[in-house]
N, C-alpha and C positions, 0 to 999 in steps of 0.2 A: 815350462821357462827353461832358458839355457843361459849361460854366463859366458860373454865373450869381451875381451879387453877390459875387464873389470865392470862391465854393465850388465845388468840384467835384462834380457830380452823375452819377449813374449810374442811370438811370431802371429799367434792368434788375435790377439789385441791389436796389432799393426794390420793385420787382413781385414778384419772387423772395422777399424776406423776407416780405413779406404774404402771399403764396400758403402759404409756410410757417408763419406763424402761424395762418392760418385752417385749414389742415390739422390742424394741433395741436389748436385749438379745437372741430374737428369729431370728432376721435378722442376727446377727452375729453368731450365731450357724449355720444358713444355708450358710452362706459365707464360713466359716471354714470347713464345710462338702464338699462343691463345690470344693474349693481349695484342699482339700485332695484327692478328686476323680481325679480331673484333673491331679494332680502331680502323683498318682498313674497310671493312663492311660498312662500317658507320659513316667513315668520310665518303664512300660511295654514294649511300643513301642520301645524304646530305646535298651532295653534288647534282645528283638525280632530280631530286626535288627542286633545287635553286634553277637548274636549267630547264625544268618543265614550267616552272612559274615564269620565267622569262618568255617562253614560247607562247603561253597562254597571253600574256600581256600584250607581245607582239602582235598576234593574231586578232585580238580585240581592236586594236588600233587600225590594222588593215582593213578588217571589217566596218570600223566606223569610218574610215576614209571612203572606202566604197558607198557607204550609204550616204554620206554626205556627197560625192560626186553623182549620185542619183537623185539628189534633191531632197533629201529627207531632212527635216528640222534637227539643228542641234541639240534642243532641250529633248526631243524623242531619242536621238542617239544616246545622249547622255543616260537617260533612265534606262534606256533598253539594255545597255552594255556596262552600265554602272560605272561611267568613267567619271574621274575627278575634273575639277577645272584646268588643272595643269595637262591632264591628257587631252581635255577638249583643245588646248591652245596648240597641241603638236599637229591636229589637223590641218 
């Protein structure tokens, strides 16, 4: 410790406090980055799942239209492709 302008200073305490502060900031930045990456991955997965589901539904309707055009009865199409009444109306 040394005295300057009537105040007692301890350069080791100041250095240690600064080190702890920087370590805390570093940890917080790492946690923020980890959270960001996790959120991004979850969002991408949800988006892909939603897109795939829409694609499958669209494909089922296209298949149903094709079957209808080829003379297959609607009740057979509905059972085979597990279509709802609302989906049948779209044909």
